[in-house]
C-alpha positions in Angstrom: 175.7 193.7 46.6 177.9 196.8 46.9 177.5 199.4 49.6 177.2 202.9 47.8 180.2 205.2 48.1 179.8 207.7 50.8 177.9 205.3 53.1 179.2 205.2 56.6 180.5 201.7 57.2 179.8 200.0 60.5 180.5 196.5 61.6 176.7 195.8 61.3 176.6 197.0 57.8 179.7 195.1 56.7 178.3 191.9 58.2 175.0 192.4 56.4 176.8 192.7 53.1 178.6 189.4 53.8 175.4 187.7 54.4 174.0 189.0 51.2 176.2 186.5 49.3 179.4 186.5 47.5 177.9 186.2 44.0 175.9 189.5 44.4 179.1 191.3 45.6 180.8 190.8 42.2 178.4 193.1 40.4 180.1 195.7 38.3 179.3 199.3 37.6 180.3 201.3 34.5 184.0 201.4 34.0 184.2 205.2 34.5 183.5 204.5 38.2 186.4 202.1 38.6 189.3 202.9 41.0 192.8 201.5 40.9 193.3 199.6 44.2 196.5 198.1 45.4 196.4 194.9 47.4 199.7 194.2 49.3 201.0 191.4 51.5 204.1 192.3 53.4 206.9 189.9 52.5 208.1 189.6 56.2 204.8 187.8 57.0 205.4 185.1 54.3 209.2 185.1 53.7 209.2 181.7 52.0 206.1 182.2 49.8 206.4 181.1 46.2 202.9 181.9 44.9 200.5 184.6 46.2 197.1 185.3 44.6 194.2 187.7 45.3 190.9 185.8 45.3 187.6 187.6 45.7 184.0 187.8 44.6 185.1 190.2 41.8 187.2 187.6 40.2 184.9 184.6 41.0 187.4 183.4 43.6 189.7 182.3 40.8 193.4 182.2 42.0 194.6 182.5 38.4 192.8 185.8 37.8 195.1 188.1 40.0 198.4 186.5 40.7 200.5 188.9 42.8 204.0 189.9 42.0 206.9 190.0 44.6 208.6 193.5 44.6 212.3 194.2 45.2 211.7 194.6 49.0 209.8 191.3 49.2 206.2 192.6 49.4 203.6 191.0 47.1 201.3 193.3 45.3 198.6 193.5 42.5 196.5 196.5 41.3 192.9 195.8 40.5 190.3 198.2 39.1 187.2 198.1 41.3 183.9 200.2 41.6 183.3 202.0 44.9 181.8 199.7 47.6 182.9 197.0 50.0 184.7 194.0 48.4 185.3 190.6 50.3 188.6 189.0 49.5 191.3 186.6 50.8 195.0 185.9 49.8 196.0 182.4 48.7 199.6 181.9 49.8 201.1 178.7 48.4 197.6 177.1 48.6 196.7 178.3 52.1 193.9 180.9 52.7 195.1 184.1 54.4 193.3 187.1 55.7 194.8 190.5 55.1 196.2 192.0 58.4 195.8 195.4 56.8 192.2 194.9 55.6 189.4 197.5 56.2 187.3 195.0 58.3 186.1 191.4 58.4 182.9 189.6 57.5 181.9 186.0 58.3 182.0 183.6 55.5 179.5 180.8 54.9 182.3 178.3 55.8 182.8 179.6 59.4 185.8 181.7 58.9 186.1 185.3 57.8 186.6 187.3 54.6 188.9 190.4 54.6 187.0 193.5 53.3 188.4 196.4 51.1 186.5 199.7 51.2 186.8 201.4 47.8 185.6 205.0 47.8 
Protein backbone atom coordinates (compact mmCIF):
# COMPACT_ATOMS: atom_id res chain seq x y z
CA UNK A 1 0.00 0.00 0.00
CA UNK A 2 1.32 3.46 -0.88
CA UNK A 3 0.40 6.68 0.86
CA UNK A 4 -0.82 9.17 -1.77
CA UNK A 5 1.45 12.11 -2.60
CA UNK A 6 0.52 15.22 -0.66
CA UNK A 7 -0.59 13.27 2.41
CA UNK A 8 0.85 14.66 5.62
CA UNK A 9 3.04 11.92 7.09
CA UNK A 10 2.91 11.24 10.81
CA UNK A 11 4.48 8.47 12.83
CA UNK A 12 1.06 6.86 13.20
CA UNK A 13 0.42 6.85 9.44
CA UNK A 14 3.90 5.49 8.69
CA UNK A 15 3.49 2.71 11.25
CA UNK A 16 0.07 1.88 9.76
CA UNK A 17 1.60 1.50 6.32
CA UNK A 18 4.24 -0.89 7.67
CA UNK A 19 1.56 -3.05 9.28
CA UNK A 20 -0.28 -3.25 5.95
CA UNK A 21 2.42 -5.61 4.70
CA UNK A 22 5.51 -5.42 2.57
CA UNK A 23 3.97 -7.11 -0.48
CA UNK A 24 1.25 -4.49 -0.83
CA UNK A 25 3.81 -1.67 -0.65
CA UNK A 26 5.48 -2.84 -3.83
CA UNK A 27 2.47 -1.81 -5.94
CA UNK A 28 3.39 0.31 -8.95
CA UNK A 29 1.68 3.22 -10.66
CA UNK A 30 1.99 4.25 -14.31
CA UNK A 31 5.57 5.08 -15.28
CA UNK A 32 4.72 8.75 -15.90
CA UNK A 33 4.43 9.14 -12.11
CA UNK A 34 7.86 7.72 -11.34
CA UNK A 35 10.49 9.90 -9.68
CA UNK A 36 14.27 9.39 -9.77
CA UNK A 37 15.30 8.78 -6.15
CA UNK A 38 18.90 8.51 -4.98
CA UNK A 39 19.75 6.23 -2.07
CA UNK A 40 23.13 6.91 -0.44
CA UNK A 41 25.27 5.36 2.29
CA UNK A 42 28.11 7.54 3.50
CA UNK A 43 31.38 5.70 2.98
CA UNK A 44 32.70 6.83 6.36
CA UNK A 45 30.05 4.69 8.08
CA UNK A 46 31.18 1.54 6.30
CA UNK A 47 34.83 2.14 5.30
CA UNK A 48 35.70 -1.51 4.69
CA UNK A 49 32.53 -2.45 2.83
CA UNK A 50 32.90 -4.56 -0.30
CA UNK A 51 29.27 -5.00 -1.36
CA UNK A 52 26.30 -2.71 -0.60
CA UNK A 53 22.79 -3.36 -1.91
CA UNK A 54 19.44 -1.63 -1.61
CA UNK A 55 16.70 -4.09 -0.66
CA UNK A 56 13.05 -3.09 -0.50
CA UNK A 57 9.49 -4.06 -1.20
CA UNK A 58 9.75 -2.46 -4.63
CA UNK A 59 12.48 -4.94 -5.62
CA UNK A 60 11.02 -7.91 -3.72
CA UNK A 61 13.86 -7.69 -1.18
CA UNK A 62 16.26 -9.05 -3.80
CA UNK A 63 19.87 -7.92 -3.10
CA UNK A 64 20.77 -8.49 -6.75
CA UNK A 65 18.17 -5.99 -7.99
CA UNK A 66 19.86 -2.73 -6.88
CA UNK A 67 23.54 -3.15 -6.17
CA UNK A 68 25.05 0.17 -5.13
CA UNK A 69 28.19 1.68 -6.60
CA UNK A 70 31.02 3.26 -4.61
CA UNK A 71 31.76 6.78 -5.80
CA UNK A 72 35.16 8.52 -5.86
CA UNK A 73 34.59 9.97 -2.37
CA UNK A 74 33.68 6.58 -0.90
CA UNK A 75 29.88 6.98 -0.72
CA UNK A 76 27.71 4.17 -2.06
CA UNK A 77 24.77 5.23 -4.25
CA UNK A 78 22.04 3.93 -6.51
CA UNK A 79 19.19 5.73 -8.31
CA UNK A 80 15.80 4.02 -8.47
CA UNK A 81 12.62 5.22 -10.19
CA UNK A 82 9.69 5.07 -7.76
CA UNK A 83 6.08 6.25 -7.61
CA UNK A 84 5.09 8.84 -4.98
CA UNK A 85 4.42 7.32 -1.57
CA UNK A 86 6.26 5.82 1.40
CA UNK A 87 8.64 2.96 0.61
CA UNK A 88 10.23 0.65 3.25
CA UNK A 89 13.81 -0.41 2.61
CA UNK A 90 17.11 -1.52 4.13
CA UNK A 91 20.72 -1.64 3.03
CA UNK A 92 22.55 -4.94 2.90
CA UNK A 93 26.22 -4.28 3.69
CA UNK A 94 28.46 -7.31 3.21
CA UNK A 95 25.54 -9.52 4.22
CA UNK A 96 24.45 -7.47 7.27
CA UNK A 97 21.17 -5.51 7.40
CA UNK A 98 21.53 -1.76 7.95
CA UNK A 99 19.00 1.00 8.48
CA UNK A 100 19.66 4.28 6.68
CA UNK A 101 20.74 6.98 9.18
CA UNK A 102 19.39 9.55 6.71
CA UNK A 103 15.97 7.93 6.22
CA UNK A 104 12.64 9.77 6.35
CA UNK A 105 11.36 7.65 9.24
CA UNK A 106 11.17 4.11 10.58
CA UNK A 107 8.47 1.48 10.76
CA UNK A 108 8.45 -1.80 12.67
CA UNK A 109 9.08 -4.95 10.67
CA UNK A 110 7.38 -8.26 11.25
CA UNK A 111 10.74 -9.63 12.53
CA UNK A 112 10.98 -7.23 15.47
CA UNK A 113 13.42 -4.71 14.00
CA UNK A 114 12.68 -1.67 11.83
CA UNK A 115 12.56 -0.71 8.18
CA UNK A 116 13.88 2.62 6.98
CA UNK A 117 11.27 4.64 5.10
CA UNK A 118 11.71 6.83 2.01
CA UNK A 119 9.04 9.44 1.28
CA UNK A 120 8.74 10.11 -2.46
CA UNK A 121 6.67 13.17 -3.39
